[in-house]
DRENTORKOL-3810 file (N, C-alpha, C; in nm, 4 decimals):
REM DRENTORKOL-3810
@n.u->-0.9154; n.v->1.1905; n.w->0.1315; ca.u->-0.9068; ca.v->1.0720; ca.w->0.0607; c.u->-0.7885; c.v->1.0694; c.w->-0.0441
@n.u->-0.7849; n.v->1.1811; n.w->-0.1157; ca.u->-0.6891; ca.v->1.2005; ca.w->-0.2219; c.u->-0.5446; c.v->1.2043; c.w->-0.1703
@n.u->-0.5283; n.v->1.2699; n.w->-0.0523; ca.u->-0.3929; ca.v->1.2636; ca.w->0.0136; c.u->-0.3459; c.v->1.1276; c.w->0.0496
@n.u->-0.4565; n.v->1.0429; n.w->0.0979; ca.u->-0.4174; ca.v->0.9017; ca.w->0.1347; c.u->-0.3729; c.v->0.8229; c.w->0.0196
@n.u->-0.4347; n.v->0.8506; n.w->-0.0927; ca.u->-0.3967; ca.v->0.7746; ca.w->-0.2107; c.u->-0.2581; c.v->0.8234; c.w->-0.2644
@n.u->-0.2373; n.v->0.9474; n.w->-0.2597; ca.u->-0.1082; ca.v->0.9991; ca.w->-0.2982; c.u->0.0031; c.v->0.9466; c.w->-0.2085
@n.u->-0.0247; n.v->0.9427; n.w->-0.0774; ca.u->0.0683; ca.v->0.8874; ca.w->0.0190; c.u->0.0975; c.v->0.7423; c.w->-0.0073
@n.u->-0.0076; n.v->0.6661; n.w->-0.0315; ca.u->0.0074; ca.v->0.5233; ca.w->-0.0534; c.u->0.1015; c.v->0.5049; c.w->-0.1736
@n.u->0.0798; n.v->0.5743; n.w->-0.2850; ca.u->0.1684; ca.v->0.5592; ca.w->-0.4053; c.u->0.3140; c.v->0.6023; c.w->-0.3702
@n.u->0.3337; n.v->0.7096; n.w->-0.2966; ca.u->0.4653; ca.v->0.7542; ca.w->-0.2576; c.u->0.5447; c.v->0.6510; c.w->-0.1706
@n.u->0.4629; n.v->0.5913; n.w->-0.0763; ca.u->0.5160; ca.v->0.4884; ca.w->0.0114; c.u->0.5526; c.v->0.3644; c.w->-0.0737
@n.u->0.4646; n.v->0.3279; n.w->-0.1588; ca.u->0.4926; ca.v->0.2078; ca.w->-0.2456; c.u->0.6203; c.v->0.2299; c.w->-0.3301
@n.u->0.6345; n.v->0.3508; n.w->-0.3861; ca.u->0.7473; ca.v->0.3835; ca.w->-0.4648; c.u->0.8758; c.v->0.3866; c.w->-0.3781
@n.u->0.8654; n.v->0.4384; n.w->-0.2620; ca.u->0.9794; ca.v->0.4405; ca.w->-0.1682; c.u->1.0198; c.v->0.2959; c.w->-0.1220
@n.u->0.9227; n.v->0.2272; n.w->-0.0954; ca.u->0.9467; ca.v->0.0804; ca.w->-0.0581; c.u->1.0236; c.v->0.0118; c.w->-0.1611
@n.u->0.9788; n.v->0.0138; n.w->-0.2882; ca.u->1.0414; ca.v->-0.0472; ca.w->-0.3957; c.u->1.1783; c.v->0.0051; c.w->-0.4173
@n.u->1.2017; n.v->0.1365; n.w->-0.4132; ca.u->1.3320; ca.v->0.1882; ca.w->-0.4348; c.u->1.4266; c.v->0.1497; c.w->-0.3147
@n.u->1.3775; n.v->0.1481; n.w->-0.1883; ca.u->1.4625; ca.v->0.1100; ca.w->-0.0790; c.u->1.5164; c.v->-0.0306; c.w->-0.0992
@n.u->1.4359; n.v->-0.1226; n.w->-0.1560; ca.u->1.4805; ca.v->-0.2550; ca.w->-0.1779; c.u->1.5899; c.v->-0.2603; c.w->-0.2749
@n.u->1.6044; n.v->-0.1533; n.w->-0.3566; ca.u->1.7094; ca.v->-0.1466; ca.w->-0.4620; c.u->1.8469; c.v->-0.0965; c.w->-0.3997
@n.u->1.8294; n.v->-0.0335; n.w->-0.2922; ca.u->1.9551; ca.v->0.0353; ca.w->-0.2264; c.u->2.0601; c.v->-0.0738; c.w->-0.1964
@n.u->2.1905; n.v->-0.0299; n.w->-0.2018; ca.u->2.3004; ca.v->-0.1177; ca.w->-0.1609; c.u->2.2854; c.v->-0.1763; c.w->-0.0176
@n.u->2.2529; n.v->-0.0963; n.w->0.0672; ca.u->2.2452; ca.v->-0.1415; ca.w->0.2123; c.u->2.1081; c.v->-0.1412; c.w->0.2634
@n.u->2.0389; n.v->-0.2492; n.w->0.2195; ca.u->1.8919; ca.v->-0.2529; ca.w->0.2549; c.u->1.8699; c.v->-0.2714; c.w->0.4123
@n.u->1.9730; n.v->-0.3175; n.w->0.4819; ca.u->1.9714; ca.v->-0.3370; ca.w->0.6236; c.u->1.9564; c.v->-0.1886; c.w->0.6872
@n.u->2.0243; n.v->-0.1002; n.w->0.6328; ca.u->2.0158; ca.v->0.0360; ca.w->0.6824; c.u->1.8680; c.v->0.0939; c.w->0.6621
@n.u->1.8098; n.v->0.0418; n.w->0.5612; ca.u->1.6756; ca.v->0.0931; ca.w->0.5222; c.u->1.5531; c.v->0.0092; c.w->0.5830
@n.u->1.5901; n.v->-0.0800; n.w->0.6671; ca.u->1.4937; ca.v->-0.1796; ca.w->0.7299; c.u->1.3761; c.v->-0.1035; c.w->0.7832
@n.u->1.3959; n.v->-0.0036; n.w->0.8653; ca.u->1.2753; ca.v->0.0621; ca.w->0.9303; c.u->1.1975; c.v->0.1361; c.w->0.8395
@n.u->1.2704; n.v->0.1989; n.w->0.7359; ca.u->1.2004; ca.v->0.2751; ca.w->0.6334; c.u->1.1150; c.v->0.1795; c.w->0.5516
@n.u->1.1644; n.v->0.0784; n.w->0.5107; ca.u->1.0864; ca.v->-0.0302; ca.w->0.4342; c.u->0.9706; c.v->-0.0780; c.w->0.5099
@n.u->0.9859; n.v->-0.1084; n.w->0.6365; ca.u->0.8724; ca.v->-0.1515; ca.w->0.7200; c.u->0.7658; c.v->-0.0517; c.w->0.7394
@n.u->0.8020; n.v->0.0718; n.w->0.7558; ca.u->0.7036; ca.v->0.1801; ca.w->0.7717; c.u->0.6440; c.v->0.2140; c.w->0.6398
@n.u->0.7059; n.v->0.2053; n.w->0.5272; ca.u->0.6463; ca.v->0.2324; ca.w->0.4021; c.u->0.5377; c.v->0.1443; c.w->0.3708
@n.u->0.5603; n.v->0.0042; n.w->0.4053; ca.u->0.4625; ca.v->-0.0974; ca.w->0.3830; c.u->0.3420; c.v->-0.0700; c.w->0.4691
@n.u->0.3624; n.v->-0.0404; n.w->0.5978; ca.u->0.2591; ca.v->-0.0214; ca.w->0.6938; c.u->0.1778; c.v->0.0925; c.w->0.6539
@n.u->0.2469; n.v->0.2098; n.w->0.6226; ca.u->0.1826; ca.v->0.3312; ca.w->0.5872; c.u->0.0944; c.v->0.3187; c.w->0.4534
@n.u->0.1547; n.v->0.2605; n.w->0.3547; ca.u->0.0887; ca.v->0.2409; ca.w->0.2220; c.u->-0.0430; c.v->0.1560; c.w->0.2496
@n.u->-0.0353; n.v->0.0449; n.w->0.3245; ca.u->-0.1494; ca.v->-0.0328; ca.w->0.3551; c.u->-0.2631; c.v->0.0409; c.w->0.4259
@n.u->-0.2163; n.v->0.1196; n.w->0.5293; ca.u->-0.3152; ca.v->0.1924; ca.w->0.6101; c.u->-0.3755; c.v->0.3044; c.w->0.5314
@n.u->-0.3003; n.v->0.3741; n.w->0.4486; ca.u->-0.3492; ca.v->0.4797; ca.w->0.3676; c.u->-0.4540; c.v->0.4245; c.w->0.2685
@n.u->-0.4221; n.v->0.3168; n.w->0.2092; ca.u->-0.5177; ca.v->0.2522; ca.w->0.1126; c.u->-0.6475; c.v->0.2075; c.w->0.1810
@n.u->-0.6430; n.v->0.1555; n.w->0.2954; ca.u->-0.7585; ca.v->0.1226; ca.w->0.3775; c.u->-0.8320; c.v->0.2437; c.w->0.4240
@n.u->-0.7634; n.v->0.3458; n.w->0.4628; ca.u->-0.8324; ca.v->0.4637; ca.w->0.5077; c.u->-0.9008; c.v->0.5371; c.w->0.3910
@n.u->-0.8400; n.v->0.5356; n.w->0.2776; ca.u->-0.9151; ca.v->0.5941; ca.w->0.1549; c.u->-1.0361; c.v->0.5108; c.w->0.1251
@n.u->-1.0263; n.v->0.3831; n.w->0.1350; ca.u->-1.1465; ca.v->0.3009; ca.w->0.1150; c.u->-1.2644; c.v->0.3343; c.w->0.2172
@n.u->-1.2256; n.v->0.3377; n.w->0.3390; ca.u->-1.3282; ca.v->0.3673; ca.w->0.4313; c.u->-1.3862; c.v->0.5041; c.w->0.4185
@n.u->-1.3031; n.v->0.6001; n.w->0.3842; ca.u->-1.3466; ca.v->0.7339; ca.w->0.3625; c.u->-1.4498; c.v->0.7365; c.w->0.2367
@n.u->-1.4152; n.v->0.6702; n.w->0.1354; ca.u->-1.5005; ca.v->0.6542; ca.w->0.0127; c.u->-1.6433; c.v->0.5947; c.w->0.0486
@n.u->-1.6431; n.v->0.5117; n.w->0.1530; ca.u->-1.7728; ca.v->0.4444; ca.w->0.1980; c.u->-1.8484; c.v->0.5268; c.w->0.2963
@n.u->-1.7808; n.v->0.6286; n.w->0.3466; ca.u->-1.8486; ca.v->0.7066; ca.w->0.4533; c.u->-1.8550; c.v->0.6284; c.w->0.5846
@n.u->-1.7542; n.v->0.5477; n.w->0.6150; ca.u->-1.7449; ca.v->0.4473; ca.w->0.7263; c.u->-1.7703; c.v->0.5192; c.w->0.8633
@n.u->-1.8300; n.v->0.4358; n.w->0.9486; ca.u->-1.8664; ca.v->0.4844; ca.w->1.0886; c.u->-1.7457; c.v->0.5187; c.w->1.1639
@n.u->-1.6294; n.v->0.4525; n.w->1.1359; ca.u->-1.5085; ca.v->0.4807; ca.w->1.2184; c.u->-1.3986; c.v->0.5662; c.w->1.1491
@n.u->-1.4401; n.v->0.6324; n.w->1.0410; ca.u->-1.3550; ca.v->0.7136; ca.w->0.9554; c.u->-1.2647; c.v->0.8071; c.w->1.0454
@n.u->-1.3309; n.v->0.8715; n.w->1.1387; ca.u->-1.2500; ca.v->0.9750; ca.w->1.2242; c.u->-1.1416; c.v->0.9010; c.w->1.2972
@n.u->-1.1825; n.v->0.8018; n.w->1.3648; ca.u->-1.0895; ca.v->0.7219; ca.w->1.4446; c.u->-0.9665; c.v->0.6646; c.w->1.3588
@n.u->-1.0116; n.v->0.6140; n.w->1.2465; ca.u->-0.9035; ca.v->0.5681; ca.w->1.1477; c.u->-0.8102; c.v->0.6807; c.w->1.0999
@n.u->-0.8704; n.v->0.7970; n.w->1.0764; ca.u->-0.7877; ca.v->0.9047; ca.w->1.0282; c.u->-0.6914; c.v->0.9471; c.w->1.1369
@n.u->-0.7183; n.v->0.9367; n.w->1.2577; ca.u->-0.6285; ca.v->0.9604; ca.w->1.3713; c.u->-0.5117; c.v->0.8678; c.w->1.3674
@n.u->-0.5345; n.v->0.7412; n.w->1.3592; ca.u->-0.4264; ca.v->0.6408; ca.w->1.3491; c.u->-0.3521; c.v->0.6549; c.w->1.2133
@n.u->-0.4118; n.v->0.6856; n.w->1.1155; ca.u->-0.3444; ca.v->0.7082; ca.w->0.9839; c.u->-0.2442; c.v->0.8201; c.w->0.9961
@n.u->-0.2936; n.v->0.9269; n.w->1.0563; ca.u->-0.2065; ca.v->1.0484; ca.w->1.0830; c.u->-0.0782; c.v->1.0113; c.w->1.1607
@n.u->-0.0912; n.v->0.9287; n.w->1.2648; ca.u->0.0144; ca.v->0.8885; ca.w->1.3448; c.u->0.1144; c.v->0.8009; c.w->1.2722
@n.u->0.0646; n.v->0.7108; n.w->1.1895; ca.u->0.1530; ca.v->0.6231; ca.w->1.1146; c.u->0.2246; c.v->0.7027; c.w->0.9980
@n.u->0.1425; n.v->0.7979; n.w->0.9368; ca.u->0.2045; ca.v->0.8865; ca.w->0.8343; c.u->0.3201; c.v->0.9699; c.w->0.8896
@n.u->0.3013; n.v->1.0245; n.w->1.0059; ca.u->0.4122; ca.v->1.1004; ca.w->1.0756; c.u->0.5250; c.v->1.0238; c.w->1.1061
@n.u->0.5036; n.v->0.8992; n.w->1.1562; ca.u->0.6170; ca.v->0.8081; ca.w->1.1898; c.u->0.6899; c.v->0.7725; c.w->1.0560
@n.u->0.6205; n.v->0.7393; n.w->0.9508; ca.u->0.6826; ca.v->0.7084; ca.w->0.8283; c.u->0.7608; c.v->0.8278; c.w->0.7692
@n.u->0.6926; n.v->0.9455; n.w->0.7783; ca.u->0.7636; ca.v->1.0644; ca.w->0.7246; c.u->0.8846; c.v->1.0970; c.w->0.8043
@n.u->0.8838; n.v->1.0859; n.w->0.9344; ca.u->1.0007; ca.v->1.1096; ca.w->1.0100; c.u->1.1166; c.v->1.0136; c.w->0.9807
@n.u->1.0835; n.v->0.8904; n.w->0.9558; ca.u->1.1845; ca.v->0.7933; ca.w->0.9278; c.u->1.2392; c.v->0.8235; c.w->0.7832
@n.u->1.1587; n.v->0.8514; n.w->0.6892; ca.u->1.2058; ca.v->0.8676; ca.w->0.5507; c.u->1.2870; c.v->1.0016; c.w->0.5442
@n.u->1.2525; n.v->1.0976; n.w->0.6333; ca.u->1.3266; ca.v->1.2241; ca.w->0.6297; c.u->1.4709; c.v->1.2063; c.w->0.6760
@n.u->1.5012; n.v->1.1021; n.w->0.7437; ca.u->1.6416; ca.v->1.0728; ca.w->0.7901; c.u->1.7307; c.v->1.0354; c.w->0.6814
@n.u->1.6785; n.v->0.9831; n.w->0.5688; ca.u->1.7475; ca.v->0.9394; ca.w->0.4594; c.u->1.7634; c.v->1.0414; c.w->0.3410
@n.u->1.8775; n.v->1.0432; n.w->0.2881; ca.u->1.9056; ca.v->1.1362; ca.w->0.1776; c.u->1.8496; c.v->1.1024; c.w->0.0368
@n.u->1.8165; n.v->0.9803; n.w->0.0188; ca.u->1.7636; ca.v->0.9378; ca.w->-0.1098; c.u->1.6399; c.v->1.0220; c.w->-0.1509
@n.u->1.6264; n.v->1.0622; n.w->-0.2764; ca.u->1.5216; ca.v->1.1448; ca.w->-0.3217; c.u->1.3907; c.v->1.0856; c.w->-0.2999
@n.u->1.3805; n.v->0.9475; n.w->-0.3274; ca.u->1.2525; ca.v->0.8804; ca.w->-0.3090; c.u->1.2060; c.v->0.8953; c.w->-0.1632
@n.u->1.3031; n.v->0.8877; n.w->-0.0657; ca.u->1.2630; ca.v->0.8963; ca.w->0.0700; c.u->1.2112; c.v->1.0343; c.w->0.1059
@n.u->1.2809; n.v->1.1354; n.w->0.0528; ca.u->1.2398; ca.v->1.2738; ca.w->0.0736; c.u->1.0940; c.v->1.3064; c.w->0.0138
@n.u->1.0738; n.v->1.2488; n.w->-0.1052; ca.u->0.9392; ca.v->1.2653; ca.w->-0.1637; c.u->0.8333; c.v->1.1950; c.w->-0.0775
@n.u->0.8703; n.v->1.0756; n.w->-0.0214; ca.u->0.7787; ca.v->1.0010; ca.w->0.0537; c.u->0.7484; c.v->1.0784; c.w->0.1889
@n.u->0.8490; n.v->1.1310; n.w->0.2440; ca.u->0.8342; ca.v->1.2107; ca.w->0.3635; c.u->0.7405; c.v->1.3209; c.w->0.3406
@n.u->0.7543; n.v->1.4007; n.w->0.2371; ca.u->0.6584; ca.v->1.5050; ca.w->0.2043; c.u->0.5135; c.v->1.4506; c.w->0.1908
@n.u->0.4973; n.v->1.3447; n.w->0.1222; ca.u->0.3577; ca.v->1.2993; ca.w->0.1049; c.u->0.3021; c.v->1.2563; c.w->0.2338
@n.u->0.3905; n.v->1.1935; n.w->0.3090; ca.u->0.3330; ca.v->1.1435; ca.w->0.4458; c.u->0.2875; c.v->1.2588; c.w->0.5334
@n.u->0.3768; n.v->1.3710; n.w->0.5318; ca.u->0.3363; ca.v->1.4837; ca.w->0.6183; c.u->0.2093; c.v->1.5528; c.w->0.5695
@n.u->0.1908; n.v->1.5580; n.w->0.4313; ca.u->0.0625; ca.v->1.6172; ca.w->0.3876; c.u->-0.0521; c.v->1.5285; c.w->0.4155
@n.u->-0.0342; n.v->1.3942; n.w->0.4104; ca.u->-0.1419; ca.v->1.3092; ca.w->0.4450; c.u->-0.1712; c.v->1.3169; c.w->0.5906
@n.u->-0.0728; n.v->1.3249; n.w->0.6668; ca.u->-0.1027; ca.v->1.3311; ca.w->0.8110; c.u->-0.1774; c.v->1.4600; c.w->0.8559
@n.u->-0.1512; n.v->1.5691; n.w->0.7858; ca.u->-0.2212; ca.v->1.6954; ca.w->0.8070; c.u->-0.3680; c.v->1.6879; c.w->0.7608
@n.u->-0.3876; n.v->1.6134; n.w->0.6574; ca.u->-0.5188; ca.v->1.5990; ca.w->0.5948; c.u->-0.6006; c.v->1.5094; c.w->0.6875
@n.u->-0.5380; n.v->1.4041; n.w->0.7361; ca.u->-0.6079; ca.v->1.3149; ca.w->0.8237; c.u->-0.6394; c.v->1.3824; c.w->0.9536
@n.u->-0.5527; n.v->1.4548; n.w->1.0111; ca.u->-0.5761; ca.v->1.5284; ca.w->1.1319; c.u->-0.7008; c.v->1.6277; c.w->1.1147
@n.u->-0.7071; n.v->1.6826; n.w->1.0008; ca.u->-0.8201; ca.v->1.7725; ca.w->0.9737; c.u->-0.9580; c.v->1.6917; c.w->0.9633
@n.u->-0.9486; n.v->1.5745; n.w->0.9055; ca.u->-1.0679; ca.v->1.4980; ca.w->0.8890; c.u->-1.1112; c.v->1.4376; c.w->1.0250
@n.u->-1.0105; n.v->1.4212; n.w->1.1194; ca.u->-1.0404; ca.v->1.3584; ca.w->1.2529; c.u->-1.0977; c.v->1.4654; c.w->1.3401
@n.u->-1.0666; n.v->1.5875; n.w->1.3223; ca.u->-1.1105; ca.v->1.6984; ca.w->1.4089; c.u->-1.2614; c.v->1.7147; c.w->1.4130
END
């Protein structure tokens, strides 16, 4: 749950910073995945805190989205993208462990 919250924050920061970049068109996929990942991480953290019945399945999906977002962010040299990629990969590993 804590990694999901950290990832959500990193994705939100990356999203905001990407919108400040000169060429936002180049950042389009990064921005889209940041939003999707942040929303899913927030929802996953909520479900985990409730002990939801579908937490394992949700963690599987969250791990997939975190990996996709991390892979996209990793392509960009901006520091905020690199920090986001690291947070996404940590969250993906934590979610995979929860889903196991």
